[in-house]
C-alpha positions in Angstrom: -24.4 -5.2 37.6 -23.7 -8.9 37.6 -20.1 -9.8 38.2 -18.4 -12.7 36.6 -16.4 -15.2 38.6 -13.2 -13.7 37.2 -12.5 -10.2 38.6 -10.4 -9.4 35.6 -13.4 -9.9 33.3 -16.5 -8.3 34.6 -19.6 -9.0 32.6 -21.0 -6.1 30.7 -17.9 -4.0 30.9 -17.1 -4.0 27.2 -15.0 -7.2 27.4 -15.9 -10.2 25.4 -14.1 -12.5 23.2 -11.1 -11.3 21.2 -11.5 -11.3 17.4 -9.8 -14.3 15.9 -6.8 -13.1 14.0 -5.7 -14.6 10.8 -2.2 -15.9 10.5 -1.2 -12.8 8.5 -2.7 -10.4 11.0 -0.9 -12.2 13.8 2.3 -11.4 12.0 1.3 -7.7 11.7 0.5 -8.1 8.0 -3.2 -7.4 8.3 -5.5 -5.4 6.0 -3.6 -2.2 6.6 -0.6 -3.7 4.9 -2.6 -4.5 1.8 -3.5 -0.8 1.5 0.1 0.2 2.0 1.1 -2.2 -0.8 -1.5 -0.8 -3.1 -0.4 2.7 -2.4 3.2 1.8 -3.1 2.2 0.0 -6.3 0.3 3.1 -7.5 3.3 5.3 -6.8 5.6 3.0 -8.6 3.3 2.9 -11.6 3.1 6.7 -11.7 6.9 6.9 -11.5 7.4 4.4 -14.3 4.9 6.3 -16.4 6.7 9.6 -15.9 10.1 8.0 -16.6 8.8 6.5 -19.9 7.4 9.9 -20.9 10.7 11.5 -20.3 12.6 8.8 -22.2 10.2 9.1 -25.1 10.5 12.9 -25.1 14.3 12.7 -25.0 14.2 10.1 -27.8 12.0 12.4 -29.9 14.3 15.3 -29.3 17.3 13.2 -30.3 15.6 12.1 -33.5 14.8 15.8 -34.3 18.4 16.8 -33.7 19.6 14.0 -35.9 17.2 15.0 -38.7 18.4 18.6 -38.6 22.1 17.5 -38.6 21.6 15.3 -41.7 19.9 18.0 -43.7 
């Protein structure tokens, strides 16, 4: 094994240069955050869809009760 001049960085020991981090990754906003955001957006869209369905069903029930009350 060849040793480098720096004892903290022996050659061939799995060291090497660090990956250059983007500005977002340095601020801990890396690719994993994008996945979290996408998951949150999916959950929100699902929740909004369910709420709209409930509102529509309640509106339809109200319409039906109004129709029966008028006749």
